[in-house]
N, C-alpha and C positions, 0 to 999 in steps of 0.2 A: 580485624579489630571490631569489638562489639560497639553498639551505639552508646553504651554507658561509659566506655573507656575515655579518659581525659585526652584532650588533644595534645600532641607533642610536637614542638617545633624543632627544626634542625639545629638551632643554636644550642640546645640543651646537650647535644652530643659532641660539642667541640671540647677536646681534652685540654686540661690546664697543664702545660708543660713547665716544670720548674726551670728557671733560668732562661726562658725563651728569649729574653732581651740580649743574651750573650751568644746567640747562634751565629752572629756575624764574625768578621775578622778578629783575630786574637793573637797576642804575643805568646809564642810556644817555645818549649825546650825539648831537646832530644837527648836521651840518655841511653847509651849503648850498654847492654848487659846489666840493666838496673831498672828501678821503678820508672815507668814511662807513661803517665796518664794522658799526655798529649799525642801519643803515637797514632790513634785513629784519625787524627786530622792531617797526617802526612800522606803524600802520594808516594806509593812504593812500587819499585820495579826491580825484579830479581831474575837472574839467569844462572843456570847450572852448566858448568863445563866439566863433564866427567865427575871427578871427585872434588872439583872446585866450585865456588859459588860467589857471585858478585851481586851487590845490591846497591841501589841508589834511592835515597829518600829526599824528597823536596817538600817544603811546606805547602799546605793547601792554599787555594786562591784567596788572596787578601791577608793571609797570616804572615807574621814576621817571626823567623827563627832567631832568637836572641841568645841562645846558649846551647852548646853541644858538649856533652861530657861522657865519661866512662866511669861511673861511680865517683872515685876520688880524683881522677885525672880530667882536666878541662881541656878539650880540644880548642875551643874558641869561645870568646865573649866579646861583645863590641867594645872597642877602645875609644871610638869617636862617635859623636852624635850622628844618627842616621844610618849607621852600619847595620846590616842584617845578613845572616847566612842564607844562601840560596840553594845549596846542594850538599849532601853528605854521601860520599861513595866509599864503600868498604868491600874489600876482597878477602874471602875466606878460602883456605885450601888446607891440604894436609902437609903443607910446608910448616917449618917451625916458626912462622911469622904471619902476621896479617898486615895489610896496608890500607891506608885511608887517604882520600883526597877530599878536602873541604873547600868549598867555594863560598866567598862572601862578597857582598857589594858595599861600596862606600856611598855616601850621600849623593855624589855626583854621578852614580850609575856605573862607575868603573868596577870591573871584576878582579878579584885577587884570590890566590890559591895558597893553601897550606897542605903539607904532606907529612904523614906520620907512619911509623913502623911500630907494630906491637909484637913483643916477644912472648910466645906462649910455649916455648920449648920445655918448660917444666910444668908442674902440676898447678901452678898459681894462675890458672885461667881466670879472667882474660889477660893476665900478664901485665907487663909494664910497657909504656909507650914513650917514644922519642920523636922529635921533629927531624925530618930528613929533607934533602933537596929534591927538586923535581927530577933531576937526572937519576938520583938514587931510586926514587919512586918508580920511574919508567923501567929501570933495570930489574928491580924486584918484581914488577908487574909481569914482565916477560918470563922471568924465572919461575914465578908462581904458576904460570900456565903450562909449564913443562909437565909431562906425565910424572905422576908421583912414583917414587922408588920405595920399595919396602924390603929392607935388607934383613931385619931381625924378626924371627918367628917368636910369637908369644903364646904360651899355653895358659889359658885362664881357667882356674879351678873355682867353680861356684861354691863348693863346700867351704872353702877358706873365706870367701867373700861373705857368706851368710853368717859365719861366726863373728866376723869383724867387719861389718858393712861400712864403718867409717874409714876404713883403709882400703887400699887396692894394691895391685901387683905392679912391679916395675914394667914400664912401657905402656901402661894403660891409665887413662884418666877417668876418674869417677865423678860423675855429676849426679847429685841426689836431690830429691824433693820429697817432702813429707807433709801430708795434709791432715795428720792426726790419726789416720787409720791405714793408709796405704803408702808404703815407701816406693818411690819411683827411682830406680837405679839405672844409670846409663853408663856403661863401660865403653870407652872409646880408645882405640889404639892411637898412641902418640905418633908424631912424624917419624918415619923410618921403620915403623913396626907394623906387623899385621898379625891378627889373631888366627892361628892355624889349627888350633885344637881347643875344644871346650870340654872340660871335665867336671864331673859332679862327684867329688871324692874319688873312688876307684872306678866309677862308671864313666865310660867314654860316650859323651853325648853327641859330639859332632867333630868331624875331621875334614879339613879343607881339601877339595879336589883340585887338580891342576887348573889354574886360572881363576880360582875363587879367592876373593879377598874379603875377610870379615873385618869390618871397621868398628861396628857397634853392636853391643848386646844390651837390649832393653829389658828390664826385669821389674814388674810390679810385685812387691812383697806384701801380702795381705796381713797387716797387723802383726808382723813378725811370726806368723804361723809356719809350720813345717811344710804344708802342702802348697808350695809357691808355684806361681805360673812363670814361664819364661818365654820371651820373644827374642829371636835372634835375627838381626839384619845382616845380609850378605851383600857386598858390593863388588861388581866386576865391570865397572864402567856404567852399567845400569844398576839400579838398586832393586835387588831381589830379596825376598823374605822367606824365612823358615820359621815355623811356629812349633813350640814345644809346651806340653802340659804335663804336670807331674801326675802319673797314674800309678796307684799302689806303691808310692815311694820312688818311682823311676820316671825320669824325664823321657817322654815319648813324643815323637814328631806327629803332628796333626795338621789338618788344613786350616785355613784362616777362619772359616765358619765355626769349626769346632773350638778353636782357641777363643774367639770372642764370645761364643755362647757360654763357655766355661767361665770366662772372666765376668760377664754380665749377670750370671746366675749363681754367683757365690752365695752361700747361706747368709742371710741378713743378720746383723748383730742386734737388731731391734728397731723399733719405731721411735721417732722423735716428734716433738711438737714445737713449732716455731711461732714465737710471738714477736712481731715486728717492733713492739715497744719495749722489749726487754733491754736491760742495761748491759747484760753480758750474754753472749751466745756460746753454747757448748755443743760439741759433737757435730759441728759444721764449720766451714770456712767462709768468712765474709770478705769480699773483695770490693773495695770502693773505687769507683772510676768516674770518668767524664767523657762523654762523646758529643762533640759539637756543642759544647756549652751546657749540656744536660747532665747533671750529677746523678749517679745511680749507685745502689748497693746490690751486689750479686751474692746470693746465698747458695753455697755449694755443699751438698751432702756427700758423704762417702757413698760409694756404690753399694756398700754393705748395709745401708740403712734406708728406711722408707719414711717419707713424711706422712704423719698421721693427721695433723690438723694445722691450719694456718690461721693465726689470730692477729688482731691489732688491738691491744688492750683486752677488753672483755668481749669485743666483737669477733665472732667466728666468720672468717672470710671463706674458708674452704675446708672440706672434710673428705678424706680419701674414701672412695667407695670400696666395698668389700670385693676382693678379687683383683683390684687394680694395683699395678706396680707403679710407683712414682718416686 
């Protein structure tokens, strides 16, 4: 620092955090399969058992869990003064059902339990839920841990799915997400089914070997274009992966490095400029969230676009340097 530079005190570097007064204990809600801004405040513990998965969520230290729901279905809300939920345990598997155990405490400290069964045997995931007894819950829990059985073979034709991505084939559940430029399609075999062959029209992409079980096919579709990338997940107790990239119109198996290189280096659709004071944001996704009482906005660009400039009103905050990818 030169002699002419002004003196700087440490206090000038203390950041001003919005909502700092709300960093302490908070009343929180838990929503399964839905918007969940309070989720980062929960303590999460999960374990995988082969093709099954169980997870327990508990509120953070000092927080009070006052509602647990699943979109339109409410598992629990306090009925008396002083009640609070203390634990939410959910078990997922390739059975046609999922089970939940919810623990809540009354004002006197006594613990009480509620048990639920969710039916996901059809395509209406996450399905419908009903209250069950503790005995029924324990029976289902033991049944869910049995090795999954896969009696029906399913042939998935990607060419048919590409023409009608809003539909899927019998025995396969389709979960889709769209951020404006990339369709994320996830095809999962329903209970009792296994994908044994993957076709792309008349081209045979993959055939299961003895002992292989294909549960999920993950597919990013780049803006509905024909040169689509494919990622296939194979499960045989452990989760192994196979990667496919379309080369000259044909899906070809590649290694992970080649797959992700191709995905991350797709031709860009163009540059965009982000102004934080804009009333409407185009060509990007804005996610609003809250972590430990601090509200934030997360601006997510398609992988096919690059940020050119970042502004706040008329003030230029950042400009991309030539040759840099961001």
